[in-house]
N, C-alpha and C positions, 0 to 999 in steps of 0.2 A: 504493500500500500504506500510505502514511502516513495517508491518510484513513480507511482501514479499521481500522488499528491503534488509532486513537483510539476508534472505536466499540467494539471488542473490550475495550479497557481500561475504558471506561465501563460496559459490561455487568458485568464482573468486580467493579468497585467497587460498583455498585448492588446486586448480589446479596449481597456481603459485608456491607455496612452495613445492609441491610434483610432479613437472613436470617430473623429472628424473625417479622416481619410477613408475608413471602411464604410461609413454610412452616408457620406456626402456624395450626391448623385452627379453633380457637375464637377468635373476635374480635368486638368490638363493631361496630355498623353503620358507625361512622366508619372503623374500621380496614379493614372490608371494602371501603368505597369507595376508601380510599387504596391498598389492595392492588390493586384493579382499575386504578387510575391507574398504579401501578408496572408491572403487566403490560403496559399499553398502551405505556409508555415502553420496556420491554424489547423489545417487538415492533418499535417504531420504531428502536431502536438496532441490532437485528439486520438490519433492512432497510437501514439507513444503512451498516452495516459491509459488507454484501454489495454494496451499490451501488458502493462504491469499488473493490472487486475486479472486478466485472462491467464497470464503465465503463472501467477501465484495460485490461481484456482485450479490449475491443471486441466483447463478446458482446451485440449489440444487442437480440435478442429477450428474453434473460434480464434485461438491464438495464432494458428497457421494463417487463416484468412486476414487477420489483423496485421500479421507480419508482412503479407503481400502489400496491403495498403500502406504500411510503414515505409517500405522501400520505394513504392510508387510515389508517395508524397514527398519523400526526401529528394528523389531525383527531379521531381516536378519543381520543388523549391529552388534547386540549382538552375533549372531552365528559366524560371521566372526571374531569378536574380540577374542572370546574364542579359535577359531582355530589358530589365530595368536599367542596368549599367549602360547598355548600348544606347537606350533612349535618353538617359540622363546626360551622357557625354555627347549626344547628337552625332554619333559616329557609326552610321548605318552602312558604310562602305569599308572596304579594306579589312582592317583588323576587327572592326565591329561586326561586320558580316561574318567573319570567321568565327567569332565568339558565338553568335546566334546559331550558326550551322553546327558547331561543336556541341552546343547545348542540346539541340534537337537529336543529334547522333547518339549522345549519351542517354537521352530519354527513350529513344526507340530501342537502343540496346538493352536497357533495363526492362522494358516491356517484354522483349523477346526472352531474356534470361528468366524472368519470372514465369513466363509461360512454360518454358522448358522445365523449370523447377517442379512443376506439378508431376512430371513423369520421372525426371532424374534430378535429385537434389544437387544443384550446383551453386545456389545462393545461400540456402539455409535448410535446416531439417530439424525434426523433433523425433526423439525416440519414443518408445512405448510408454515410458514413465512421464513423458511431457517435458523432458529436458531439451533445451534449445542448443543447436550446434551451428555456428557459422561455417559456410563453405567458401571455396576459393573465389568464386565469381563475386561474392560480396566484397572481398578485399579489392578486386579489380575495379568494381563500380565505385567504391569509396575513394580509391586512389585517383581515379579519373576525375571524380567530383572535386576532390581536394585540389587537384592540379588546375581545374577550370576556375575554381574560386580564387586560387592564388594568382593565376595569370590575369584575370579580370581586375583583381585588387591592385596588382603591381602596375597594370596599364592605367588604372584610375589615378594611382599615386603619381605616376609619371605625368599625367595630364595636369595634376595640381601644381606642378612646378612651373608650368607656362601660363598659369592664371594668377590673378591678384585679388585682394580683398576678400569678400564673402565667398566668391566662387572658389577661391583657394581652400578656404576652410571647409566648404561643402564637399569639394572633391576629395579632400583628405579624409573627411568623415566617412564617405562612402567606401574609400579604400580600406580604412581601419576596420569598418564593419565587416567587409569581406574577409580581411585577414583574421578577425576574431572567429568567424565561422569556419575558416580554413583550419585554424588551430584546433577547434573543438570537433571537427570532423575527424581529424587525426586521432584525437583522444577517444572518440566514439569507435574508431576502428580498433584501437588497442583494447578498450574496455566496452565490449558490446552490451553489457547488462547495466550500464550506467547512462543517464540521460544527458550526455555531454553535448550532443548536437542541439538539443533543446536550449541548453544554457547559452551556447554560441549564438543561436538565432535571437534569443531574448536580449543579449548584450548588443548585438548588431542593430536590431530594431530600436533599442533604447538610444543608442548613439545617434542614429539617423533622426529620431524624433527630437532629441534634445538640441542638436546642433544644426539641423536642416529644417525640419517641419515647423518647429516653434519660431525659428528665425524668419522663414518665408511667410508664416502667418502674421508676424509682426510687421514685415514689409508690406503685406497685402493691406492690413488695416491702416498702416501709415499712408499708403497710396490712396486708399479709400477716403481717409480723412482729408488728405490734400485735395482730392477731387471734389469732395463735398464742400470744403472751404472755398475753392475756386467757384463752385456753382452758386454759393450763397454770398459771395463777396463782390461789392462794386469795384471794378478794376481801377477806376479813377481815384476814388477817395479811400478805399480800404475798409469802409464800413459795410454793413450788411446791405444786400441789394433788394430789389422788389420781390424776387422769388422767395427770399428768406422772410420778407415782410408778410407775404400771403400766407406762408406756413405759420408764422407767429400769430397772425389774426385768427387762424383756425383754432390754435391752441387756447387763445383767449376766449373764443366762443365756447369751446368745450368746458372751460373753467366756469364760465357764466352759467351754462346749463347745469353743471354739477353743483353749483353753489359754493365753489372753493375759491373764487376770486374775491379778494377783500380790498385792500388798499391799492388802488391802481389809477393812473392818470395817463393821458395821451397828450403829447406836445407836438404841434405841427409847425414846421419852419419853412418859410418861403424867402428866397433871396431876391431882393429888389434889384431892378435894372440889369439883370443878366442878359436879356435880349439886346439891350442897347450896347453893352460891352461886346457881345458877339458880332453885332452888325458894324460897329465902328472900329473895333480893335482886333477882331478875328477870334475864332474859337479857341485858339491857343491861350490867349489872355483870359477868355471866358472860363476855360478849364482851371487856370490858376486861381481865378476868383472863387470858383466852386470849392477848390481845395482849402483855401484860406477860410471860407465860411464854415466848411465841415470841421476844420481844426478848432474853430471857435466854439461850435456846438459841443464837440467832444470834450473840450477843456472845461466846460461848465457842467455838463451832465456826464460826469466821469463814471458813474455806477449804473448807467442805463444803456440798453442796446439802442443803437442809432441805425436807422434805415434810410437809404436814399431811394425814394419811390418815384422820382421824376427828375428831369433835368435840373431844376432849381428847388426841388421840394424834398424835405427830410422829415422823418417822424422819430420821436423817442417814446419808448414805453417806460413809464416811471413806476418803480416799486422800491420797497426797502428805503435805504438812506436818501436817495434822490426824491422819493415821494414825500418823505417826512420834511425835507428841506425845500420843497418845490417852490414855495412862495419867495424865499430868499434867493434861490438860484435864478428863478425867472426874472425877478426884479433886477438882479445884477446884469443878467443877459440883456434885458431890454434897455437898461441905462447905457450899456456898451453900444447897442444898436443906434441909440439917439446920438451918442458921441461920434459915431462913425459917419453921421450925416455931414459932419464938417471936415471929413477926410475922404480918401479914396479907398478905404477899407469897406468890406461888404456890410450892407445894411440888411438885417434879417428880421422879418416879421414873424411873430409867434402867436400861437393860439393854444390854450391849455383847457382841458376838461377832465373832470374826475368821473370815475365809475360810481353810479348810484344803483345799488341792488334792487331798490324798489321800483325803478322805472326803466333801467337799461336791460334789454333782452338779448342784445348782441353787440359786437364791437362797433359796427357801423353807426349806431345811434350816438356813441361817444365821439366817434371820429367826426361826424357831421357837425356836432356842436363845437368841437375844437376847430374845425375848418371855418366855421362861421366867425369864431372869435379871431382867427388868424387874419381873415379878410378885413375885419374891422380895424385891427391893428395895422395892417398894411396901408389902409386908407389914411389912418392917423399919421403914420410916418411920412407919407407923401405930402400931406398937408403941412407937416412941420418943415 
């Protein structure tokens, strides 16, 4: 039972650490090949676990059938490993093609020898008492498997020398995983009644998961975050764009429906005279004008998300500290706008409205009141 318990533990660990790869339906060709390798390893571990139980129970017929599955799954894992290495290194010609062909030759050879073994024991046998005996063909198979693992690992390690950065680490990891499995196949050959190959596969897959899968997943989420940042960011000013604003509005509407929105206010900003600057000085100067205006808004409303929803229009959602200090902040901002009337700095009209749970059923009702206040302020500034 000790032998079988190790196999069961190996399966559990393998399924846990490789959950995403095994169950994720969408994957790159490299991940598909690695997933196939994992499936072959799981099949091997299942046969290895059952072998310990059947062998100790002296169930010779079942132990014989499971031993056939054991050797089949082992050579299948070698084939799947070589296919993964070739795909990973993107070397499907020359040496890579030779690795693939060799893997298939070994696989076919094992099928043939296992078929012959039913009639003449050349791979393994059991005596009448249920004792297991390895035969010479077993050693040939394991020797060839060991050689294939070793050659593919050395080839991968050599490829690591001509790469840099993360690719170098990843190539080295694949090579070391192959070498670990090579070593433990040798130990399995010497000690056939101990689960050495299972140990080697577990070490190899753990290395790949730790230094490649986790790393690639972090890169994926980082790239996803960058893509999301770009999709939600206004390229001119660096604040959130209209797309982000639409999503934020939906979330506010959800909070209103759920009754979880409490202290909340909307501020609308409109830059005066932008069209005049664009028409007389060009859009380059107009863009500079927008950036200066945006910096002013952000410097006052430091703790609030700012959205650029139009060419000269911005919106701020006030909660927390900025909501509590909204009157003081807006007063300082409006005084700066009036001061700018006597300079060439942007003059920005503002309109603020608070959320009232007793009458506001959606975000638009708050926005409309704030928009009305902004236009009143814009007219006041023009008269000044």
